[in-house]
C-alpha positions in Angstrom: 13.1 27.8 -4.0 12.2 25.1 -6.7 9.8 22.2 -5.5 12.0 19.8 -7.7 15.4 19.4 -9.0 15.8 18.7 -12.6 18.9 17.0 -14.2 19.8 15.8 -17.5 22.7 13.3 -18.2 23.1 11.9 -21.6 19.8 10.5 -22.6 18.3 10.4 -19.1 16.4 12.9 -17.1 16.0 12.9 -13.6 13.3 14.7 -11.7 13.9 14.8 -7.8 11.3 16.0 -5.4 12.8 18.7 -3.1 10.0 20.2 -0.9 10.8 19.6 2.4 10.2 17.9 5.0 7.9 15.2 3.2 7.4 16.2 -0.4 3.7 16.8 0.2 1.9 17.1 -3.3 0.9 20.6 -3.4 -0.3 22.4 -6.7 3.0 24.1 -7.2 4.9 20.9 -6.8 2.7 19.0 -9.1 2.6 21.7 -11.7 6.5 21.8 -11.6 6.7 18.1 -12.2 4.4 18.2 -15.4 6.0 21.2 -16.7 9.5 19.3 -16.3 8.2 16.1 -18.0 7.0 18.4 -20.9 10.3 20.1 -21.3 12.2 16.6 -21.3 9.9 15.5 -23.9 11.2 18.3 -26.3 14.8 17.2 -25.4 14.2 13.7 -27.1 15.3 11.9 -24.0 15.3 8.1 -23.9 14.2 7.8 -20.1 13.0 9.6 -17.3 13.6 8.8 -13.5 11.5 10.3 -10.6 13.0 10.1 -7.2 13.4 11.9 -4.0 16.5 13.1 -2.4 19.0 10.5 -1.5 18.4 9.1 2.0 14.8 10.4 2.1 12.5 8.8 5.0 9.4 9.9 2.9 9.4 9.6 -0.9 6.1 11.8 -0.8 3.2 12.4 2.1 0.6 12.5 -0.8 -1.7 15.3 -1.3 -1.0 18.6 0.4 -4.2 18.1 3.0 -4.0 21.9 3.7 -5.0 22.5 0.1 -7.9 20.1 0.0 -11.1 22.1 -0.5 -13.6 21.9 2.5 -16.7 23.2 0.7 -17.6 20.0 -0.9 -15.7 20.6 -4.2 -14.2 17.4 -5.7 -10.2 17.9 -5.8 -9.8 15.1 -8.1 -11.6 16.2 -11.3 -10.0 15.6 -14.9 -8.5 19.1 -14.9 -7.1 19.2 -11.2 -3.2 19.0 -10.8 -3.0 15.4 -9.5 -4.9 13.6 -12.3 -3.0 16.0 -15.1 0.2 14.7 -13.6 -0.8 11.2 -13.7 -1.7 11.5 -17.4 1.5 13.4 -18.1 3.4 10.4 -16.8 1.5 7.8 -18.7 1.4 9.6 -21.9 5.0 10.7 -21.7 6.6 9.1 -24.9 9.7 7.6 -23.0 9.7 5.2 -20.3 9.5 6.7 -16.6 11.1 4.8 -13.6 10.0 5.6 -10.1 13.1 5.2 -8.0 11.6 5.1 -4.4 13.2 5.3 -1.1 11.2 6.1 1.9 7.5 5.7 2.5 4.7 6.6 -0.1 1.5 8.0 1.0 -2.1 8.6 -0.4 -1.9 10.2 -4.0 1.6 9.8 -4.3 1.1 6.0 -4.7 -0.8 6.8 -7.8 2.1 8.8 -9.3 4.4 5.8 -8.4 2.3 3.3 -9.9 1.5 5.3 -12.8 5.3 5.1 -13.7 6.4 2.4 -16.2 8.8 0.7 -14.0 9.3 0.9 -10.3 12.6 0.2 -8.3 12.3 0.3 -4.4 14.5 0.3 -1.3 13.9 -2.5 1.0 12.3 -0.4 3.5 9.9 1.3 1.3 6.3 1.3 1.9 3.2 2.3 0.2 -0.1 3.4 1.6 -3.3 4.2 -0.1 -5.0 6.4 2.3 -8.1 8.0 1.0 -10.3 6.0 3.4 -8.2 7.1 6.4 -8.9 10.6 5.3 -12.5 10.4 4.3 -11.8 11.2 0.6 -13.8 9.3 -2.0 -11.3 8.5 -4.7 -12.1 9.0 -8.4 -12.7 6.4 -11.2 -9.7 7.0 -13.0 -7.5 6.9 -9.9 -9.2 3.5 -9.0 -8.7 2.1 -12.5 -4.8 3.1 -12.3 -4.6 1.0 -9.3 -6.4 -1.8 -10.8 -3.9 -1.8 -13.8 -1.1 -2.9 -11.9 -2.1 -5.4 -9.4 -4.6 -8.2 -8.5 -8.2 -6.7 -7.4 -8.2 -8.6 -3.8 -4.7 -6.9 -3.1 -5.8 -3.4 -4.4 -8.9 -3.9 -2.2 -7.0 -4.6 0.9 -4.7 -1.6 0.5 -7.6 0.8 0.0 -9.8 -0.7 2.5 -7.2 -0.9 5.6 -5.3 2.3 4.1 -2.1 0.6 5.9 1.4 0.8 4.7 2.4 -2.3 2.7 6.1 -3.3 2.5 8.1 -3.0 -0.7 8.8 -6.8 -0.7 5.1 -7.8 -0.7 4.4 -5.3 -3.2 6.9 -6.8 -5.4 5.4 -10.4 -4.9 2.3 -8.8 -6.0 3.7 -7.5 -9.0 3.2 -3.7 -8.1 7.1 -3.2 -7.8 9.5 -4.5 -10.3 12.7 -4.6 -8.0 13.3 -4.1 -4.3 17.2 -3.5 -3.5 19.1 -2.3 -0.5 19.0 1.5 -0.3 22.8 1.9 -1.0 22.3 0.0 -4.1 19.2 1.8 -5.2 20.9 4.5 -7.5 23.2 2.1 -9.1 20.5 -0.5 -9.7 18.2 1.9 -11.4 21.0 3.1 -13.7 21.8 -0.6 -14.6 18.2 -1.1 -15.4 18.1 2.2 -17.4 21.1 1.2 -19.7 19.3 -1.5 -22.1 16.3 1.0 -22.0 18.5 3.8 -23.3 20.3 1.7 -25.9 17.1 0.3 -27.5 14.7 1.6 -29.8 13.0 4.9 -28.7 10.4 4.7 -31.6 9.5 1.2 -30.4 9.2 2.6 -26.7 7.1 5.1 -27.7 4.4 2.9 -29.6 4.7 -0.1 -27.1 3.9 2.4 -24.0 0.9 4.0 -26.2 -0.3 0.6 -27.0 0.0 -0.7 -23.2 -1.7 2.5 -22.0 -4.6 2.1 -24.4 -5.2 -1.5 -23.8 -4.9 -1.3 -20.0 -7.4 1.5 -20.0 -10.1 -0.4 -22.3 -12.8 -1.0 -19.7 -16.1 0.1 -20.8 -18.6 2.0 -18.4 -22.1 3.3 -19.3 -23.2 6.9 -18.7 -25.8 6.1 -16.2 -23.0 4.1 -14.2 -20.6 6.9 -14.2 -23.2 9.4 -13.1 -24.4 7.1 -10.2 -20.5 6.9 -9.2 -20.4 10.6 -9.3 -23.3 10.9 -7.2 -22.0 8.6 -4.5 -18.7 10.6 -4.6 -20.6 13.8 -3.8 -22.4 12.3 -0.9 -19.1 11.8 0.7 -17.6 15.2 -0.1 -21.1 16.6 1.4 -20.8 14.6 4.6 -19.4 15.2 8.0 -16.9 12.4 7.9 -15.1 14.3 4.9 -14.8 17.4 7.1 -13.9 15.0 10.2 -11.2 13.4 8.1 -9.4 16.7 7.2 -9.8 18.2 10.7 -8.5 15.1 12.3 -5.2 15.2 9.9 -4.6 18.7 10.5 -4.9 18.3 14.4 -2.6 15.1 14.2 -5.3 12.8 15.7 -7.3 9.8 14.8 -10.4 10.7 13.0 -13.8 9.5 14.6 -15.9 8.7 11.7 -19.6 8.3 12.1 -20.6 7.3 8.5 -22.8 10.2 7.8 
């Protein structure tokens, strides 16, 4: 069974997550979304919608923890599946709307926040959870969060690792619109209408301009190497192993800071 459902109607492509029960971001699921985006690019569509199945309680539970390496290897390097998908969304030539119902966890937050527009159901929540798992997030991922919201708000999300309600996320500029679940699909399509009717060439250049400008943060090689060294310390730590064990054993982790 495919991990996604792909539909094309007129100038709009829809990618629906289809990995029961919680759409965990396995390598296979991520690669299927990335491939679908590439195929939609070839079709010259005007808009892409990324969603879960109607009525989903969980949009995505985030990275498939069972696939996280326990040997100290960094799973968030440039060539790993999740960073590749984020870049595919950001560099896709037409606007991508995340239509979100249900809770969003961990790496799925970066996928949603990397979309150009976000429409969410009233009961949607987002939780950035690497601190809960003992996983040090990568620099590109941190920057992606910084692009969409105030620094203090992102710090709160990352330090607490707690779910944040859609209404507050909208107030902080992370989400564009929050609507009742029963109106989510119709509202998203209504929002899509003027996008589809306006210039795709302008959209293409606008999206690339905004992507380049948002990423215009300089960093020295020494600073980059220092951050990578600090991340390596975490991957080599007992806390990292404890975070994965606790998740798989469905218990609260006992982090010791070593």
